[in-house]
N, C-alpha and C positions, 0 to 999 in steps of 0.2 A: 543440539545438533550432534549427530553421530560423528565419532572420530574417523577420519579417513584411513583406510587400510590399503596397503600396497604390497604386491608381490615383488620381492627384491632378491634375485638369485645370487646372493653374496654372503660371505660369512657374517653372522650377526652375533654380537656379544655386548653386554653392558660396558659402557665406557668407550665404545668405538664410535668414530664418525664415519658414516657410510655415504659415499657419493652415489646418488640415485642414478639408475639408468636414464638415458636422455628422454626416452618416451614417457617414463614414469614422472620425471621432473616436469616435463611439458604439461602432462595431464594435471599434476598437482597444482601448478601455478596458473595455467591458462584456463582450465576447465573448472577446477574447484576453488580457484582464487586463494590458495593458501599462501601465507606469508611467513617470514622468519619468526620463530617462536611458537607457531601453531603446532598443536599436538598431532602426532600421526602414529600409526601402528604398522610395523613391517613384519613380513613372514617370508621364509625362503623354502618352505616345503618340508622342513625337518620335524614338524610337529610342534614347534614353538611359535609364539608371536612376541614381538619386542616393542615395547612402548618407547617413544622418543619424541623429539620435536625438531622441526626444521631449524638448522643452525645457520644455513646460508641458502640463498636463492640464485636464480640464473641457470645457465647451462650446466654449471658444476654444483647444483643444489645438493646439500648435504643434510643428513639427519644425525643428530646426536642420540645414540641409543642409551636409555637409562636402565631398562629392566627387561629380561626375557623370561618367559614362563611357558612350561608345557601346557597345552590346551587340549582337552578331550572333546573334540567336536566331530571326529570321524566315526562313521557308522561301523559297527561290528560286522555288518553284512557286506561282504566284498563282491560287488557286482561289476562285471565288464559288460558294457553295452556295445553290441555290434549293430550298428545302425546302417540300413540301406540308405545311401545318400539321397537326400531330397534337395529341392531347389531353394536357393537364396535364403530368405529369412526363416523358412520352415526348419532347415537344418540348424541354423543358429539358435532358434528357439528350443529345439529338442536338446541340444548340447547344454545350453544355459540352464534349463530346468533339471536336466539329469545331474548336473553338478550340484545344484541346490539340494537335490534329493539324495546326495551322498554317493553317487557312482564312483567307482574306483579307477576305471579306465574306459577309454572309448576307442572303438575300432570302426572307422568309416569303410563301408563296403560298397563297391560298384556292382549293381545287379542288372539283370536284363531289362527291368522296367525303370531303372534310374533315368530321370529326365535329363539331368545334367551329365554331359559326356566330358570327362576330363582325361586328356591325353597325358602321357608321362611328363611332359614339360610343365603342365599346369598344376600338377598334383602337389609339389612341395609348397607352392604359394598358398593353395587352398588349405592345406594342412596347417600352415603357420597361422592363417586367419582363424581357423577353428581353435587352435591352441590359445590364441588371444581371447577368444570368446570364453574359453574355460578359465583362463586367468582372471578375467574381469568378474566372472561368476563367483570364483573363490574369494576375491576381494570383497564382494558385496555380501556374501553369505556367511562370512566368518570362518571359512574352512582354512586349515593350516597345512593340508596336503594338496598338491596340484595333480589332478588326474592327467595322465598322458594321453594325447591323441596319437594313435598309432599311424603308421604309413597307410595310405589309401591302397586297398587291395581289391582285385577282382574277386568276385564271389567264389569261383572254383578254387582259386589259390588259397583264399582265406579259409574255406571250409576244410581243405586238406590238412591244414595245421590245427584247426579247431577240433577236428575229430579226436585228436589225442589230448585235448585239454583236460586237466584234472579239476573238473568243475561239474556242477549240475547244470545241464544245458536245456534252455527253453527257446522255442520259436513262437512268436506271437502269431496266432492263426485263428481267424474268425470261425473257421470250421472245426477247430480243435475241441476235444471233449473234456479237457481238464480245466478246473478252476483252481486258483491259488488257495482258496480256503479249504480245499479238499486234499491238499498236499502237505506232507510233513516238512518241517523246517530243514533246509539243506545243512549238511554237516560241514561244508566247506564253501569255497567260492562258487559264484553263480555266473553263467554266461548267458546273456539275454540277447536274442537275435530278433530285430525288428525290421520290417520291410519299408520300402520307399513309397512314393505315391503309386497307387495301383496294386500294392502288395507284391508278394513273390510270384514269380512264374511257377506254374505247377511242377516243372522239372526241378527247380531250385528247392521248393518245399519238400519234394520227395527225397532229394539228395540230403537235405538237412535231417529229415527223419531217419534216413538210413545211417547218418553219422551220429545218431544217439540223441538228437534234440527232441524234447518232449513238446507236443503242441499245447499251447496255452491259450485259453479262451477268456477274454476279459468281460464277457457279458453278451447280451442279445443284440447290441447295437454295434455297427461297424465304425471304428474310430479312424480318424485321419492320421496320417503318418506322424505329424507333430504332436499328436495327443497320445498315441498308443504306448510308446515307450515310457512317457512321463506317467501315465496312469498305472502302468505295470510297476514302475519303480516305487511310486507312492504306496501302492498296495503291499509290495514286498517289505517296505520299511515298516508299515503298520503291523504286518503279521510277524516278521522275522527280524526286523532291525531295531531302530531306536526312536521311531516316530510315536 
C-alpha cells in the first residue's frame, strides 16, 4: 500500500512534531483510516518531502517528522495554463490532470462562452475549491511544489496583463496552422490559453492573436474543453519537458 502524502503548509524539519491542519487530520483518519504509528509523507511546497509517522490522533493529530529530502519531480518546462472556465467536473478534471502533467500555475478566465457565470461574491469560494483540487492532485502525483490558482479574471482584463508576459504564448485553436512538432523548444516559460465549452468567441481569438499568442492546432479532430489543455500539456512534456 502506498504511503499517504499530505500537503502541510507549515515549517517541516527532522525532529519536529507537526500538528496537522484540521481538514488534513480529518481526511487522514476518517477517509484513509490511518492510526497512530502509521507512516506518512508531508510536503509544504518548498521542494522537499518529509517522512514521518502519526504520533497522535484526534482533532490535534500530530506527525513526528524523521527525515526531509529534496525531491526532483518538478518539470523543467514552466507552463502557466490560462483556462477558460468550464462547468462543474469538467474544470476540476482539467485542473487535476494539468497538475499531474506538471503545470506551474493556473489562471481561470471568464470568457464570453463560459457557461458558469460567477459574480464577484462567488469567485473566492470557487477559487478556493480549485486550489483544493490542485492540492489533492499534488498529494496523489508526488509533486512537491503547489501550483497557484490565480484570481478569476474576466478575459479582457486578463489579456491586458498577459500581453506583457515574458513567455512564449499559445492559444489552442482548431483552425490554427501550427503544430507543436513543427515548433522549436521555448527558451523560457510558456503561457497556454485554452477555451471553455464552445471555444473562444471570434473577437476573443482575434484579440489573443493581436496580443502575441500563436495559434496551436492539436490535430484534425476537435477536442472537448476538458481534453484540449490536457492533450497539449502532455505533448509539450513529451517534446520539451520530462515525459
